C-alpha positions in Angstrom: 85.2 50.5 54.1 82.0 51.1 52.7 78.6 52.8 53.6 76.0 49.7 53.9 72.7 49.5 53.1 70.8 45.9 52.9 67.7 45.9 51.1 65.5 43.2 51.9 61.4 42.7 51.7 60.3 45.2 54.2 57.0 46.1 55.9 55.3 49.9 53.8 54.5 51.1 57.4 57.3 50.5 59.1 58.3 54.3 59.6 61.6 53.1 62.1 63.4 49.8 62.6 61.7 49.2 65.7 58.0 49.5 63.5 58.6 45.5 62.1 57.1 43.2 64.4 59.5 40.6 65.4 57.2 37.8 63.8 57.5 39.7 60.2 58.9 37.3 58.0 60.1 38.7 54.3 58.8 37.3 51.2 62.1 37.3 48.7 62.7 39.6 45.9 62.7 37.8 43.5 65.2 35.9 41.0 68.8 36.9 40.9 68.4 36.9 37.1 65.9 39.0 36.7 67.1 41.0 39.6 70.7 42.0 37.1 68.2 42.6 34.2 65.9 45.9 36.5 69.3 46.6 37.9 71.0 47.2 34.6 68.1 49.4 33.4 69.1 51.8 36.0 72.5 51.1 35.7 73.3 49.9 32.2 76.8 50.4 32.9 76.9 47.9 35.6 79.2 44.9 35.9 77.7 41.4 36.5 80.6 39.0 34.8 80.0 38.0 38.7 76.3 37.2 38.8 76.7 36.7 42.7 78.7 40.3 43.1 78.3 43.4 40.9 79.8 46.8 40.6 79.2 49.6 39.1 81.3 52.7 39.1 80.8 56.1 37.9 83.5 59.5 38.6 81.4 60.0 42.6 81.2 57.1 43.3 81.3 53.7 42.7 78.5 50.2 44.8 79.1 46.1 44.6 76.0 44.5 44.4 76.0 41.6 47.0 73.5 39.0 45.4 74.9 36.4 46.5 74.7 32.6 44.8 71.0 31.9 45.3 69.0 32.6 42.5 66.1 33.6 44.2 67.4 36.3 46.3 65.9 37.3 49.8 68.1 40.0 50.1 71.2 41.7 48.9 73.8 44.4 50.1 74.7 47.8 48.7 78.5 48.8 48.8 78.5 52.3 48.1 81.8 54.6 48.4 82.1 58.1 47.6 80.3 61.6 47.1 76.2 62.6 48.0 75.4 61.5 44.2 76.0 57.3 46.5 72.6 58.9 48.3 71.0 60.0 45.2 71.4 56.8 42.9 70.4 53.7 45.6 67.5 56.5 46.5 66.2 56.0 42.7 67.5 53.1 42.5 64.8 51.7 45.3 62.7 53.6 44.1 62.5 51.9 40.3 63.0 48.7 42.1 60.0 49.5 44.4 62.3 47.7 47.1 63.2 49.7 50.7 66.6 49.0 53.2 67.8 48.7 55.9 70.8 51.7 56.9 72.6 51.0 60.2 74.1 54.4 60.0 69.9 56.5 59.6 68.4 57.2 62.6 65.4 55.0 62.3 67.1 51.9 60.6 65.4 52.3 57.4 67.1 53.5 54.5 65.3 57.5 53.8 65.4 58.8 50.7 67.2 61.9 49.5 68.6 64.5 52.1 68.3 61.9 54.5 69.9 59.4 52.8 72.7 62.1 52.9 72.8 62.9 56.2 73.6 58.3 56.8 76.4 58.8 54.0 78.0 62.0 55.9 77.9 59.9 59.2 79.1 57.2 58.2 82.2 58.9 56.0 82.6 60.6 59.7 82.8 57.7 61.2 85.2 55.9 58.4 87.3 58.9 59.1 87.8 58.5 62.6 88.3 54.6 62.5 90.8 55.4 59.5 92.7 58.0 61.3 
């Protein structure tokens, strides 16, 4: 199981998922090759042997980048496992890419940097532990 974050174009002024108008249409995030290059600027050791499904492993967390098979990426998912450093990594990555993300575990439905994201990650771990036994 993983803590899943969904990256897409989101309105800058949205503070909660409910702030996003139903008629909002996200813009594409860019070319997959450009996104991979930019991700590797943050995580040089990330492995994109499979251009659609990258992986980055550290001693305390791992992340899979599900970019899909299309050259123009409309959205992508991050699948994370590990300790609180994973939340800090996502915060840094999104900040450097200039993107926002959905976080189903957060109270707002949006990924919220730093301590709030760490709380979301902890909620996910608690859920995982209950489900997995």
